[in-house]
C-alpha positions as CSV (number, residue, x, y, z in Angstrom):
1,M,-28.0,-1.1,6.1
2,N,-30.8,-2.7,5.4
3,N,-30.3,-6.5,6.5
4,N,-30.9,-7.5,3.1
5,G,-28.1,-9.9,2.8
6,C,-26.9,-8.0,0.1
7,Q,-24.8,-4.9,-0.5
8,D,-26.4,-1.9,-1.8
9,A,-25.4,0.6,-3.8
10,T,-25.6,3.4,-1.0
11,E,-23.8,0.8,1.7
12,M,-20.2,0.7,2.7
13,P,-18.2,-2.8,2.4
14,V,-17.3,-4.9,5.3
15,S,-14.2,-3.5,7.1
16,E,-13.4,-6.3,9.9
17,E,-12.7,-9.4,9.7
18,I,-15.3,-11.9,10.3
19,S,-14.1,-15.5,11.5
20,V,-15.6,-18.7,9.7
21,T,-15.5,-22.1,11.0
22,L,-15.8,-25.3,9.0
23,F,-17.3,-28.0,11.0
24,E,-18.2,-31.3,10.4
25,C,-21.8,-32.5,10.8
26,S,-22.7,-34.5,13.4
27,A,-25.5,-37.5,12.9
28,G,-26.4,-35.6,9.4
29,A,-27.9,-32.6,10.8
30,P,-25.6,-29.1,10.5
31,A,-25.6,-28.4,14.4
32,G,-23.8,-29.7,17.3
33,G,-20.6,-31.0,14.9
34,T,-17.3,-31.3,15.2
35,P,-14.8,-27.6,14.2
36,V,-12.5,-28.8,11.4
37,A,-10.5,-25.3,10.7
38,T,-11.0,-21.7,11.1
39,T,-10.1,-19.2,8.7
40,T,-11.1,-15.3,8.5
41,T,-12.5,-13.2,5.8
42,I,-12.5,-9.4,4.8
43,N,-14.1,-9.4,1.3
44,G,-16.7,-12.5,2.2
45,E,-13.9,-14.1,0.2
46,Y,-13.2,-17.9,1.9
47,E,-12.5,-21.3,0.5
48,F,-11.7,-24.5,3.0
49,G,-9.8,-27.1,1.2
50,A,-6.3,-28.7,0.4
51,F,-5.4,-25.9,-1.8
52,S,-6.8,-22.9,0.5
53,P,-4.9,-19.6,0.1
54,N,-6.9,-18.6,3.6
55,P,-4.8,-18.7,6.4
56,G,-6.0,-21.7,8.3
57,G,-8.0,-23.3,5.6
58,M,-6.0,-25.8,4.6
59,V,-7.5,-29.2,5.6
60,C,-8.2,-32.3,3.8
61,L,-11.9,-32.4,3.2
62,E,-13.5,-36.0,3.0
63,P,-16.1,-36.1,0.1
64,A,-18.2,-38.8,1.8
65,K,-18.6,-36.6,5.0
66,E,-21.5,-33.2,5.0
67,Y,-19.9,-30.1,6.6
68,Y,-21.1,-26.7,7.3
69,V,-20.2,-23.2,8.2
70,V,-20.4,-20.9,10.9
71,F,-19.8,-17.1,10.4
72,D,-18.5,-15.6,13.8
73,I,-19.7,-11.3,13.1
74,P,-18.4,-9.2,15.9
75,N,-21.3,-7.2,16.1
76,G,-25.1,-7.7,17.9
77,D,-28.8,-8.5,16.1
78,G,-28.9,-5.6,14.0
79,E,-26.0,-3.2,15.0
80,S,-24.6,-2.4,11.3
81,L,-21.1,-3.4,11.1
82,E,-19.6,-0.2,10.1
83,N,-18.0,1.9,13.5
């Protein structure tokens, strides 16, 4: 893996679940917010909202509020996601 954020032809897909947590922004900043919902993904696809197919992703989002997501990747900096 070359840590460029793209899966290249020679790289294996992620084979571990990754937690994705949705937060409500605090004072308009994408940090220090309140957690709203958490789900997991193994293929990079996730959705938060009233019709989310993801476990834990069904939540009523308010259009006037701003949100951000945090990915909990279970490996340390610079480590491959493969075992």
